[in-house]
C-alpha positions in Angstrom: 11.5 -10.0 18.2 8.7 -8.2 20.8 9.0 -4.8 18.8 9.0 -6.2 15.3 5.5 -6.4 16.2 5.5 -2.8 16.4 7.3 -2.2 12.9 4.8 -1.4 9.9 4.6 -3.9 7.9 5.7 -6.6 10.1 3.3 -7.3 12.1 0.0 -5.6 11.1 -1.5 -9.1 11.2 -3.1 -8.1 8.2 -4.2 -12.4 6.5 -3.9 -11.6 3.0 -6.1 -14.7 2.1 -4.4 -15.3 -1.3 -6.7 -18.4 -1.7 -9.4 -16.4 -2.3 -8.3 -14.3 -5.4 -9.6 -16.5 -7.6 -13.1 -17.2 -6.3 -15.7 -14.8 -7.2 -18.2 -17.2 -5.3 -16.6 -16.2 -1.8 -15.6 -13.0 -3.0 -18.8 -11.9 -4.0 -20.6 -13.5 -0.9 -18.1 -11.6 1.3 -19.2 -8.3 -0.3 -22.4 -8.8 0.6 -22.2 -9.2 4.6 -22.6 -6.4 6.7 -19.0 -6.6 8.1 -17.1 -5.9 4.9 -15.1 -3.1 4.8 -13.3 -1.2 1.8 -10.2 1.7 1.7 -11.2 4.5 -0.7 -8.2 5.9 -3.0 -8.0 8.9 -4.1 -5.4 10.3 -7.0 -3.8 7.3 -4.9 -3.7 8.6 -1.7 -6.2 7.0 1.2 -8.9 8.8 2.7 -8.1 9.0 6.2 -10.3 10.2 9.4 -9.2 13.4 11.2 -9.8 17.4 10.6 -7.2 18.6 9.5 -4.2 16.0 9.8 -4.9 12.4 9.7 -5.5 10.4 12.1 -6.4 6.2 11.0 -7.3 4.6 8.3 -10.9 5.0 6.9 -12.9 1.3 6.0 -15.7 2.4 5.2 -18.8 0.1 4.8 -19.1 -1.1 0.9 -22.9 0.0 1.0 -21.3 3.6 1.3 -22.2 5.9 -1.7 -18.8 6.4 -2.4 -18.6 3.1 -3.1 -20.9 2.5 -6.1 -18.6 1.8 -8.4 -17.9 -1.6 -5.9 -14.8 -2.3 -5.1 -12.4 -4.9 -7.2 -9.7 -5.0 -5.2 -9.4 -8.0 -2.5 -6.7 -7.2 0.5 -7.3 -9.6 3.0 -8.7 -9.6 6.6 -7.7 -7.4 9.1 -9.8 -5.7 12.3 -12.2 -8.5 11.8 -13.3 -7.4 8.7 -12.5 -9.0 5.0 -11.0 -5.8 3.5 -11.1 -4.9 -0.2 -10.1 -1.2 -2.3 -11.5 0.9 -4.5 -10.1 4.0 -6.7 -12.9 7.0 -6.7 -12.6 10.1 -9.1 -9.9 12.9 -8.4 -13.3 15.4 -8.2 -15.1 13.0 -5.9 -16.9 14.7 -2.7 -14.6 13.5 0.4 -17.7 13.5 3.1 -17.4 15.4 6.6 -15.5 14.1 8.5 -12.4 12.5 6.1 -9.1 13.5 4.4 -7.1 13.1 1.6 -3.5 12.0 3.4 -0.8 12.0 1.3 0.5 8.5 2.6 3.9 9.1 3.1 3.6 11.7 6.0 0.6 9.8 7.3 2.3 6.7 7.8 3.9 7.5 10.6 0.7 8.0 12.2 -1.0 4.3 11.2 -1.0 1.5 13.2 1.1 -1.4 11.9 -2.0 -3.0 10.2 -3.6 0.3 8.8 -0.1 1.0 7.1 0.0 -2.8 5.8 -3.7 -2.2 4.2 -3.0 1.6 2.7 0.8 0.8 1.2 -0.8 -2.6 -0.5 -3.7 -0.9 -1.7 -1.9 2.2 -3.0 1.0 0.2 -4.4 -1.6 -2.2 -6.1 -2.7 1.1 -7.6 -0.6 2.8 -8.9 0.8 -0.7 -10.7 -3.1 -0.9 -12.6 -2.6 2.5 -13.6 0.6 2.5 -14.8 0.5 -1.1 -16.7 -2.9 -0.9 -18.3 -1.7 -2.4 -21.5 -0.1 -5.4 -22.3 3.9 -4.9 -22.4 4.1 -8.2 -25.1 1.7 -6.6 -27.8 0.1 -3.1 -26.9 -3.3 -4.8 -26.5 -5.6 -3.2 -23.5 -5.0 -6.1 -20.4 -7.7 -6.9 -18.0 -7.5 -6.9 -13.8 -8.2 -10.5 -12.5 -7.6 -12.5 -9.2 -9.4 -9.4 -7.2 -6.5 -7.1 -8.4 -3.5 -9.0 -8.3 -3.1 -9.8 -11.9 -3.7 -8.7 -15.4 -3.6 -11.0 -18.7 -4.2 -9.6 -22.0 -6.9 -11.1 -23.8 -5.3 -10.3 -27.2 -1.9 -12.5 -26.5 -2.7 -14.1 -23.3 0.0 -12.9 -21.1 -0.2 -13.0 -17.4 1.2 -9.8 -15.7 2.2 -9.0 -12.1 2.9 -6.7 -10.0 6.1 -6.0 -9.1 8.4 -7.3 -6.5 11.5 -5.1 -5.9 13.9 -6.3 -3.0 14.7 -4.0 -0.4 17.2 -4.0 2.3 17.6 -1.5 5.3 21.0 -0.5 6.5 21.8 1.2 9.9 25.6 2.3 9.9 26.5 2.7 13.7 29.5 4.2 15.2 30.0 3.0 18.7 26.5 4.4 20.3 25.8 5.9 17.7 24.1 5.5 14.9 23.9 8.0 11.4 20.1 8.4 10.8 18.9 10.8 7.4 15.5 12.6 7.0 14.3 14.6 3.4 13.7 18.4 4.1 10.2 17.5 3.4 9.1 16.3 6.3 7.6 16.8 9.2 10.2 17.5 12.4 11.7 15.2 14.6 11.3 12.4 10.9 14.2 10.1 10.5 15.0 7.0 8.1 17.6 4.9 8.1 19.0 4.1 4.4 16.9 2.2 2.1 18.7 0.1 -1.0 17.3 -1.8 -3.6 19.1 -5.0 -4.7 21.1 -7.4 -2.5 21.9 -7.1 0.9 25.4 -6.7 0.4 25.9 -5.0 -2.7 24.3 -1.2 -2.7 25.6 -0.7 1.1 28.4 1.6 0.1 27.2 3.2 -3.0 24.1 4.0 -0.8 26.5 4.7 2.1 28.4 7.5 -0.2 25.8 8.9 -2.2 22.9 9.7 0.5 25.2 11.0 3.6 28.3 11.5 2.2 30.0 9.2 4.3 32.7 6.5 3.2 31.8 3.2 5.0 
């Protein structure tokens, strides 16, 4: 359906190019091209263009001073660019014209491809930050596959980013729909119900616990 292209994470057009994750030579060559860009995260939040309010995801060239430490995570191709992701120190200065944005409220302003890139970069960053040690033996693990896997050099265990099954529920009554919002969201921001798990089992539970309605 045409409207699906307007939904975040559904029609962004980002090519993950997963076959390149283990091709160090190809990724090194891509990093050296003038077209290469990187998303920059500060404490897990992306840098975005704009003054006081975020406007669009900042895609910086890899020779930008903020990226002196490199951009190790491969996100894929988007907007005609090979795109990587990097994390900077919490106290690193933010260049003029850019701001550190809270991704949750800012996501509503982003195009589908920018939302997909930002969410992927943030999810991978949070996973690496909280899974630095092997779950099997406790030894420090190493990032491999351009950010999409960790391997323990002590016991050889392989670790991958978690994948949570999630469904979106729409409760209707005639021509009306039940929506919800968090008190901290901007005005007019609403959401359907989200539930982790299988498609049907969590629905009555979520419907009764979140908005307090029996279904």
